Residue, then its C-alpha position, 0 to 999 in steps of 0.5 A: m744755640f745748644t748742640l746735641c751729640a750722639q755719644v760716641k760708643n767704643v767699638l769692640r774689636p777682636r783681639y786678632y786680625s784673623s777674628e775679624l776678617g774671618i780668615r781660617e785654618k785649611l783642614f781638620i781632620g777627624v778619625l773615627t777609631s775605637q780602643e782596640n786601635i788607639n795605640g795601634l793604627a790610630t797612633a801610627f795615623n797621627r804620627t805620619v799625618a799630625h804634622l802636616v796638617n792644622k788640627i786632628k782629633f781622634f772620636m770613639n766610644a767611651d764605655s770604659v775609656k782608659t787614661n794611659y793612652e799614648l795619644k792626648n787628642i781623643v774625644g770619647f762618647t758615652d753614647t756607644r750607639e754605633s749608628r749615632r757615632p758621625f752625628h755626635v762627631i758633626k756636633y762636637i766639629a760644629d760646637n768648637y771648630i766650625d769658625d776656625y777651620d775651611y775643611f774637614l775630613l771624616v776617616p777611619d783609622t785605616v786610611y793613610v792620608d797623603a797630607r801634602k797632596l791634600n793641602a795642595l788640592l784644598y787651596h785651589m778650591s773656593i770655600t764659598f761652595d757646599l763641598y761633599m766630596g769622596g770616593g764613591r760607594v761601590g755597593v750597598a748591602a741589601a739589608d741596608g737598603a730595605a732599612a733605608a727604604g723604610s725610614e727614608l723614602n717611607y715605602d709600604e713593605s706590604n707593596d713591593s719590598a723587593g723594588a723599594a730595596a732595590a730604589a734605595s739601594q739604587s740611591d744609596r750609590n751615590y753617597c760618598d764612602l767613609e772607607a775612603g774619606i769624605l771631605l766636607s766643608s764648613s758650610v755643609i757641617r754647619k748645616m748638618n748641625n742645624n738638622l742633626d735631630r732630623c739627620v738622627r732619625m734618618g740615620i738609623t743604619n750602621d752604614h756610617s757613610v749611608n747616615i753621613g750621606r743622607c744628612v748632606k742630602y737632607a741638610s744641604r741639597v747636594a745631589g751626591c757625592q762629588e769626585t770632582f769640583q771646580g776642576m780638582r779630584q780627590y782620587s782614592y786607592a782601594l788596596n787589594t788586601k787579599t794578596r801580597k801585592y799591596k804591600d810591594l810598593s814598587i809594582l803599586a807604583k806602576e798604577q797611575a791611580f796609586l800615584n794620584a791618590t790622596t787617600i789609600y785604604p784599608v790599611q791593615t797594620a801600623e807598619d804599612f802606615y809607615r811604609l806608605h808614609a816613607y814612599h810618599s815623603k820620598q816622592h814629594l822630597e824628589l818633586a821638590q828638587q826638580r822643582g827648585y832645580a828647575l827654577e834654578q836653571k830658569s833663573y840662570r837662562i833669564a840672566n843674561g844681562s837682557i833684564s836688570n838684576k834689580i828688577l829679577e832680583i837675582r842674587w848669589p846664592l840663589g835662595v840667600a837673602p841678599p846683604s842687608a843695606p845700613e839706613t845709616r853710617h852707624d849700621m854697617l857692617i865692617w869686614q874682620l881680617i883674621n887668620g887661622t888663630h886670631s882675629f883683628f880688632p874684634h867687634g870693631q873695638a879699638d881697645h882690642a886689637v888681636a883676640p884669639l880664635s874660640r875653638i868653634e871659630s878655629l874649626d869653622f875657619a879650617k872648614i872654611l879653608e879647606i872648601g875654598l882649596q877644594y874650589a880653587a883646585q876645580k876652577y884652576p887646575k893648573l895652579r898650585y896653592h902657595s899660601l893664604h895671603s888674607a881673609y876676611r869674615k862678615f856676619d849678617a844677621t838676615r844673611g849669615m857669616d860672608y867669608q873672602l878669601h885670597f890665595n897665593m897661588n903658583a903659576g908655571t913650571d919649577s923653574q919659572q914660577r910666579l905668584l898669582l893672586k886669587s880671590f874666593e867669596i864663601v857663605k855660610p847662609l843661616g839654617r832654617v828659622e824655627v821658633v823654640h817651644s817654651p813652657y807657658v808663663t805668665e806676668s803674675t809671678r811673685i818676683a824675690l829681688l835680692v839687693p846686696a849692699f856694702e857698707h859704702q853703699a848704704s846710702d845707695a841701697v836707702d835710695f833703692v828702697s824708697q825707689y821699690e815703695r814707690i814702683c812696687m809696694h805702693n802699687q802692689d805688685n807681687t814681689f818680695l825684697l830681701l835685703i843682703f847686708i855685706y859687713r866687714p869683719s870688725s864692723p857692729s851689727k847693732g845699735d847706732d854704730d850699725p852703718f846699715k841702721a838706717l836702711k833697717t829702720l827704713a825696712l821696719d817702717l815701709s814693712t808695717k805700713y804696707k802689712t795689709d798688702g802682704s808686701r814686706i822687706a827683710w834682710v840677711s846679714i853676711r860677714l866678710p872674710d878676714h882679708m877683706s877687713a880693710p875699708v872701702s871708700s866710695e872711690d875705690w869701686l866707683l867706676y868698676a862696672s859691677m857693684y862688687g868691684p874687683q871681687r866679682l865672685l862675692s855674688l855667688a857667695v851672696a847668692d849661696l847665702a841668700l837662698t837659704k831664705l827662699g823656697l826651691d821655687s822662687l823666681v830670683l832677680m839679683a840686683t844692685p842698689g845702684m840701679l834704676f828700673q820700671t814695672d815693664f822690666l818687672n814684667r819682662v823678668r817674670m816672661n823671660t825666665i822660666q823655670g828649668f828652661q831658661v835664665y834671663a840676665p839683661i843687659g842695662f844702660q849705662l847713663y853717663p855723669c852728664s852734669w860733671a862732664h857737661f857734655c849731655k843733658e842728664c835725664d833719668t827717665c828720658d829715651i836712651s841715646q848715643s849721647s847719654g849712655y850706652f849698654d854695658r855687656q861687661n855688667h852682669d850684676v843683675i840677673a834673673f833666675y829660678s832657685r832650683d835652677y841655680v842650686a842645680a848648676r852650683k852642684l855641677m860646679d862644686p867638684l870643679g873647683l867651685p865650692i858651694i858657700r854655707n856660712d860665712q867661713d866659706i867665703e875665703e874658700l871660694l876667693q883663694s880657691t886654686k882649683r877654680p874654673a878659669g873665666i868664672e866671675s859672675i853668676l852668669d859665667m857659672f851658668v855658662a860654665a855649668q852646660h846647665s840645661v837650662h837656656i841663657l837669654r841675653a837682651i837689651e833692657p831699656h827700663l834697666r839703668f845703671g850710673l846712679a852710683v857715680r852721679k850721687h857720688l859727684g852730687r854729694g861734692g865727691t871727686l873721681p878717681p885717675s883710674c879704675g884700677a882694673t882692664a878697660s872691659q871692667c870699668i864704665h866709660l864717662a862719655s862716648r869717643k865722640q864727646i871726648g873727642d869734641a871736648i879735646i878738639r875745642y880744648e886745643d882750638r882756643s880760637i873756638l875755646h875764647k868764643 
C-alpha cells in the first residue's frame, strides 16, 4: 500500500502582529494649505498638533513648489484646479494610508484642533460603521446652489430655476463644513476612492464642503453630516473675528460651547494658534492633576484594612513600582551602608571594603539628608536633630533608589535630655522612561578589525588569524583585518629572526587565497621606546585583565598610529589576539556603533582555565555559566568606534596632557607625561574624560570571550606566576569563590579527600 501525502505549503505570516490582526493607528490629519501659509499658519498648526496625533500631512497646489520650507511633511499636487484638490487628497490617503489609520480628519490651516480631546472622543466610537462627522454648514451661496442643481439634480434651467436653486441649497445645508473640519472613517474613505470618477464629475463647485459632501452621500449612502454618533458629539466653535473678543480667552472660557469644542475656527494668525494651545494644554494639565488627586484619595479611602493590599495592589509611594522580587538568592538586592563621604562594601565586593562617594553621589546624599530632616521636623516638632545614626541605600532598576535614614533625635528639656532613634524611608523614583532616538544603521557596514600583538603574543595572533579566516573570510563577511606588530627596540623586523615572520606569511597566503572576494589582511609595525627594551615572557603579563599588561596606555598609541592607515569614516573594532568571537558579535558591533552618536564597549566573558583547576568542564562554545567564567568589567581592550569620533575626542584631550602619537618616538612622551589626567588608562577612559558628544554604550557580550591566552599557555606546559603584580581589579580570576571554597574544604577535610 502506498500513502499519498499532499505537499505542505509554508504559511507566510506578516512580520508584525499588527498587520496580521488588522490593528491600526487611530488618527490621520490632512491639512489643506497654500504656499503663502506654509511658514506661518501651517507651521503653527504642526507645532501644536503633530506631537499629539499619529500622522499629519499638509496638502497644497505645487505649481511653483519651493524647497526651503520648514515643514517636511508636505504633499504637492500639480493639478492646480481648486475644485479637484479634495479629491486628490482622498486618492492620496487611500493609496498610502487607508490600511494604517481608523479615522481621517480633513481641515484647512485656519482651524485649531484640540488633539487630546479628539483622541479621547475617537476611542469611544466603534470603527465598524461609516462615519461622516463635523459641524453643519451655516449657509450656501446661491450661485453654488444653482450650479449644484445643474450637475447633481439634473434640473432643467428653463423650468423654475429659482426653485431648483432653493432645493439644491436646502440639500447642501446637510453637509459638514470643511471650515470646521470633517472627520471620516476609513470605510468612507475607501468607498469614496472606489467612486472617485463619479465624485469628480459631481464636484464642479469651488466649495470643498459641498464637493466632499456630495461624494460621501453618493459613495457611502450616509444621509448627511453626523453631528452625533453612538452618543458622542464633536463640537466646533466659530470665532467672531470681527471683534477683539475672540482674542480674550477669559471671556471665551465662560461659554460652554468653547470649552466643549474640539475644533476652533477661523484662526487668523500663528500667535493665536499658540495662545489657544497654551490655554487648552493648561486645562488638560489641571484635569489630569484633578483626576490624579481623586484617584489618590480614593485609594486612601479603600485602603482601611478591610481589603487586602495584595488584592488592591496599593503600594507606597502611590504610582511607583514595588520592589522587584528576586527569583533566586543570587538576585537579591542588598542594602549598602553609606555616610556623607564613603560607601561600605560597594557593589557587594569583599575586596573593596570602603570606597569614596563620587561628586554626584555626595550631592545626591546631601539632598536626601536635607529632605529627611525637613520631614522629621514636620513629623516630630518637639524633637531636635542630634546626629545621623546610620544610612542605607539600595538601587532597584524597576523602582529607583531607596534610602533608609536613622536619626538620633533629642527629646526633653536641656536639663533632662535623652536620645531617641527615629527611622525614615525615602524613595527617589525613576523618571519617565523615554526611547532615545538614534540614527538608522544596518548590518552591512564594513568593519576594520585592528589586532595589536606583542612579540610574546605572536603564537596567539596566528590562532586569531586562523579564527578570522574561518568566521569572516570564508563566509565573505564585510570585514578588513589590520594586524599591528609591536616590536621591541632591538628586535629585527625582517628575515628569519623576525618574531612575526610566521604571522606575516600566513597573512600573505590568506590575502592571495581570498583575493577575488575582496577580503585581505594587512599589517603595520610599531617600535616601542628604549625603556621597554627588556623582553617580556608569557608569564609576566598572563594574569593581567588587559593584553597590554601594566602598560594599558599603549592602546592609545596603537590606535593613533594605526588609524592613519584608515579613513575617517571607517568603523573600527579594536580587538585582541586572545579573544574568541562569533558573527553575531560583529553584527552587534555594526548596530551599536553609530557615527557621531555612539561608541560601543562590549563586556566580554572571561573563561576559567578549567583543565588546569579541575573545577569545571572546559568548553569554548558552551553557554555561559557561573562555573565556567565571569563577565570581566575591567577589560577595556575591545571597543568599537568610528575614526572621526576617535580623532575628535583625541583632539579634545591633546591640550590636557594626553598628546597625540604621530610616530614611534612620541610613545615615550605619552607614557612619561606628568600632565596626563588621572584615571585615563584606555581608549574607553579617554572617551569618558573627553566629554565628547557621542554616547558610550557598555553591555555584556556572550559571544565575545577571553581567556584563551591562559589556556593555551597552560596547554603548552607553561606555569602560572605566583601573583599578578598589580591591584586586584587589574588581574583576572582563575576560579569562582565558591569553587575555591569547595577546594579548601576538601583539602582540609582529609576524610573527604581520601574518599
